[in-house]
DRENROZA-327517 format. One record per residue (C-alpha): residue number from 1; chain; x, y, z. Coordinates in steps of 0.02 Angstrom, whole numbers, plus 50000, padded with zeros to 5 digits. Example, Ala and Ser with C-alpha at 12.3 -4.5 7.8 and 13.67 -1.06 7.14 Angstrom:
BEGIN
   num   chaine    east   north      up
     1        A   50615   49775   50390
     2        A   50684   49947   50357
***
This chain:
BEGIN
   num   chaine    east   north      up
     1        A   52485   54620   53891
     2        A   52567   54510   53759
     3        A   52629   54667   53672
     4        A   52735   54701   53827
     5        A   52778   54528   53894
     6        A   52835   54403   53764
     7        A   52776   54220   53781
     8        A   52867   54118   53911
     9        A   52939   54268   54003
    10        A   52897   54216   54180
    11        A   52909   54031   54142
    12        A   53091   54050   54096
    13        A   53207   53995   54236
    14        A   53345   54115   54185
    15        A   53223   54261   54190
    16        A   53162   54215   54364
    17        A   53341   54203   54426
    18        A   53380   54370   54345
    19        A   53230   54455   54427
    20        A   53272   54391   54601
    21        A   53458   54428   54586
    22        A   53426   54596   54504
    23        A   53310   54653   54644
    24        A   53435   54601   54777
    25        A   53579   54689   54692
    26        A   53476   54845   54659
    27        A   53427   54863   54843
    28        A   53602   54833   54909
    29        A   53679   54952   54781
    30        A   53549   55085   54821
    31        A   53576   55081   55009
    32        A   53766   55081   54993
    33        A   53755   55210   54854
    34        A   53663   55338   54961
    35        A   53808   55340   55084
    36        A   53932   55340   54939
    37        A   53855   55498   54867
    38        A   53843   55581   55039
    39        A   54026   55543   55074
    40        A   54082   55604   54903
    41        A   54162   55437   54860
    42        A   54088   55409   54688
    43        A   54263   55408   54615
    44        A   54313   55273   54738
    45        A   54164   55171   54682
    46        A   54219   55191   54501
    47        A   54395   55134   54546
    48        A   54325   54979   54629
    49        A   54236   54934   54466
    50        A   54406   54920   54381
    51        A   54469   54818   54528
    52        A   54317   54706   54507
    53        A   54359   54686   54323
    54        A   54532   54622   54369
    55        A   54457   54505   54498
    56        A   54327   54436   54378
    57        A   54458   54406   54245
    58        A   54574   54321   54370
    59        A   54430   54211   54430
    60        A   54394   54161   54251
    61        A   54575   54110   54223
    62        A   54573   54011   54386
    63        A   54405   53931   54340
    64        A   54320   54006   54494
    65        A   54147   54083   54506
    66        A   54156   54265   54445
    67        A   54061   54327   54598
    68        A   54203   54279   54714
    69        A   54329   54361   54598
    70        A   54228   54523   54590
    71        A   54201   54532   54778
    72        A   54372   54468   54831
    73        A   54469   54588   54721
    74        A   54355   54731   54773
    75        A   54389   54701   54958
    76        A   54577   54697   54924
    77        A   54562   54858   54824
    78        A   54465   54942   54964
    79        A   54599   54892   55088
    80        A   54735   54960   54974
    81        A   54646   55128   54956
    82        A   54628   55142   55144
    83        A   54811   55098   55171
    84        A   54865   55233   55050
    85        A   54754   55363   55129
    86        A   54576   55360   55066
    87        A   54509   55418   55234
    88        A   54603   55585   55223
    89        A   54513   55703   55106
    90        A   54672   55775   55029
    91        A   54742   55602   54991
    92        A   54578   55524   54936
    93        A   54595   55557   54750
    94        A   54779   55509   54753
    95        A   54742   55341   54835
    96        A   54597   55308   54718
    97        A   54700   55353   54565
    98        A   54843   55238   54615
    99        A   54728   55090   54643
   100        A   54632   55130   54484
   101        A   54791   55130   54380
   102        A   54854   54967   54454
   103        A   54685   54882   54432
   104        A   54671   54939   54251
   105        A   54842   54867   54214
   106        A   54798   54700   54294
   107        A   54632   54698   54201
   108        A   54722   54723   54035
   109        A   54841   54581   54075
   110        A   54708   54457   54132
   111        A   54590   54498   53989
   112        A   54732   54476   53866
   113        A   54772   54305   53939
   114        A   54588   54260   53923
   115        A   54591   54300   53737
   116        A   54733   54175   53716
   117        A   54625   54035   53786
   118        A   54505   53951   53665
   119        A   54401   53884   53809
   120        A   54346   54057   53871
   121        A   54254   54122   53718
   122        A   54144   54271   53763
   123        A   54213   54284   53939
   124        A   54280   54460   53914
   125        A   54107   54519   53861
   126        A   54028   54439   54014
   127        A   54154   54515   54134
   128        A   54144   54691   54065
   129        A   53959   54704   54025
   130        A   53880   54559   54119
   131        A   53745   54435   54071
   132        A   53624   54404   54212
   133        A   53533   54275   54106
   134        A   53687   54164   54113
   135        A   53706   54170   54302
   136        A   53686   53999   54381
   137        A   53544   53981   54509
   138        A   53673   53915   54632
   139        A   53749   54090   54635
   140        A   53591   54167   54707
   141        A   53612   54099   54887
   142        A   53791   54164   54893
   143        A   53734   54334   54830
   144        A   53592   54337   54958
   145        A   53713   54302   55101
   146        A   53833   54438   55044
   147        A   53691   54561   55019
   148        A   53618   54528   55191
   149        A   53789   54547   55271
   150        A   53808   54718   55189
   151        A   53635   54776   55242
   152        A   53658   54714   55421
   153        A   53830   54794   55430
   154        A   53763   54961   55370
   155        A   53622   54951   55495
   156        A   53745   54925   55637
   157        A   53858   55072   55591
   158        A   53728   55187   55513
   159        A   53737   55323   55647
   160        A   53927   55341   55659
   161        A   53937   55320   55469
   162        A   53813   55461   55441
   163        A   53900   55572   55566
   164        A   54072   55542   55491
   165        A   53999   55570   55317
   166        A   53931   55741   55363
   167        A   54074   55801   55474
   168        A   54224   55689   55508
   169        A   54297   55815   55631
   170        A   54137   55822   55734
   171        A   54123   55633   55730
   172        A   54302   55615   55792
   173        A   54268   55742   55930
   174        A   54122   55635   55989
   175        A   54232   55483   56004
   176        A   54185   55396   55842
   177        A   54326   55296   55765
   178        A   54311   55378   55595
   179        A   54449   55275   55515
   180        A   54376   55106   55562
   181        A   54202   55162   55511
   182        A   54274   55215   55344
   183        A   54364   55049   55321
   184        A   54205   54953   55358
   185        A   54107   55056   55233
   186        A   54239   55034   55098
   187        A   54227   54845   55119
   188        A   54037   54854   55102
   189        A   54057   54966   54950
   190        A   54173   54837   54871
   191        A   54047   54697   54901
   192        A   53907   54803   54826
   193        A   54011   54836   54670
   194        A   54051   54651   54656
   195        A   53867   54604   54667
   196        A   53819   54734   54538
   197        A   53954   54670   54421
   198        A   53869   54502   54400
   199        A   53710   54588   54341
   200        A   53768   54728   54225
   201        A   53955   54698   54213
   202        A   54103   54767   54307
   203        A   54131   54929   54212
   204        A   53946   54976   54218
   205        A   53914   54933   54400
   206        A   53925   55115   54454
   207        A   53763   55145   54359
   208        A   53663   55055   54494
   209        A   53778   55115   54633
   210        A   53768   55301   54594
   211        A   53619   55331   54478
   212        A   53467   55287   54587
   213        A   53542   55360   54748
   214        A   53587   55523   54661
   215        A   53412   55532   54589
   216        A   53329   55498   54757
   217        A   53433   55627   54850
   218        A   53373   55758   54725
   219        A   53191   55740   54774
   220        A   53185   55653   54944
   221        A   53166   55768   55093
   222        A   53226   55640   55220
   223        A   53366   55514   55219
   224        A   53247   55370   55256
   225        A   53144   55417   55104
   226        A   53303   55427   55000
   227        A   53343   55246   55043
   228        A   53169   55186   54996
   229        A   53160   55288   54836
   230        A   53336   55238   54780
   231        A   53293   55054   54808
   232        A   53131   55072   54711
   233        A   53216   55160   54566
   234        A   53352   55029   54560
   235        A   53230   54884   54562
   236        A   53121   54964   54428
   237        A   53270   54994   54313
   238        A   53335   54818   54339
   239        A   53169   54728   54317
   240        A   53122   54827   54163
   241        A   53297   54800   54095
   242        A   53273   54612   54113
   243        A   53101   54618   54031
   244        A   53158   54724   53884
   245        A   53314   54619   53858
   246        A   53206   54462   53850
   247        A   53083   54546   53732
   248        A   53225   54605   53619
   249        A   53257   54425   53567
   250        A   53093   54436   53472
   251        A   53133   54604   53392
   252        A   53262   54535   53273
   253        A   53254   54389   53152
   254        A   53424   54329   53213
   255        A   53354   54303   53390
   256        A   53509   54376   53468
   257        A   53434   54515   53572
   258        A   53513   54660   53665
   259        A   53607   54648   53831
   260        A   53523   54679   53997
   261        A   53659   54803   54047
   262        A   53613   54919   53903
   263        A   53432   54933   53956
   264        A   53471   54950   54142
   265        A   53596   55090   54113
   266        A   53478   55182   53994
   267        A   53334   55168   54117
   268        A   53444   55232   54259
   269        A   53489   55382   54149
   270        A   53306   55415   54112
   271        A   53264   55409   54297
   272        A   53405   55530   54336
   273        A   53347   55654   54202
   274        A   53164   55643   54257
   275        A   53204   55668   54442
   276        A   53317   55815   54401
   277        A   53181   55897   54297
   278        A   53056   55866   54437
   279        A   53175   55941   54566
   280        A   53200   56095   54456
   281        A   53013   56114   54429
   282        A   52979   56099   54615
   283        A   53114   56227   54654
   284        A   53042   56345   54524
   285        A   52864   56323   54593
   286        A   52919   56358   54771
   287        A   53021   56508   54715
   288        A   52874   56577   54617
   289        A   52757   56554   54765
   290        A   52877   56648   54881
   291        A   52906   56788   54756
   292        A   52721   56816   54722
   293        A   52635   56916   54860
   294        A   52475   56845   54928
   295        A   52318   56944   54885
   296        A   52251   57043   55031
   297        A   52072   57027   55089
   298        A   51959   57171   55050
   299        A   51839   57204   55190
   300        A   51666   57260   55147
***
């Protein structure tokens, strides 16, 4: 297997950290992403990536761990979208657009200030596109705690969240506090985006958040299967992205390699295309079977 795994792959501490952190982030993003797709809030997830960019840049200027900047700014952005009206369908795009514009402006300001500092060389690249190989092992426990909090929170509100995702009016009629459920989910969405940002960068974090869940919902017949399949697709894309990024250092004489985020996003795209083709083929096969009459038995 040396043609696939370069020497020292699993002995490298940065690779082991990347594999553990990548799997955690992939599972959390997949579970949150399934609800995000069901609720039609993919645009809100994209807006939170820009908010995370501003938070990561601000954290860099303040010499704070990027994870706390990504997550902290995302939570503030989620609260701002809810305050403007993200829970009302008609106002959802307006609220998201306002927060997106403000976050983009702050990101431009903070990233510009970073370029003026000689002590933050390469920080802009890390914030925007990530570098999981450079994540400190001490960040993993914090990420694990945040990830578990999100998964536990989703488990506690899964039924009212699912009901409000399918029919907010029916959920409200049954006594579910739709607004508070929505606020809780937006906070969890912000944390998921922040976690994904430390693996593949802030502006690419929607790849793990939306790609695997959208692929799984195309082929999974049940919601429980969609969660499992989305998690598996996310972990596969992340792990193979880490392996290929490590191998790429040996592809070029300069030993510079290609970023993990590139491979992860490309693999997520491949998974989405394959699952869509499979869904179309399955639909065509079922349609052909229904259209074709069964042969009748001929009695002797």
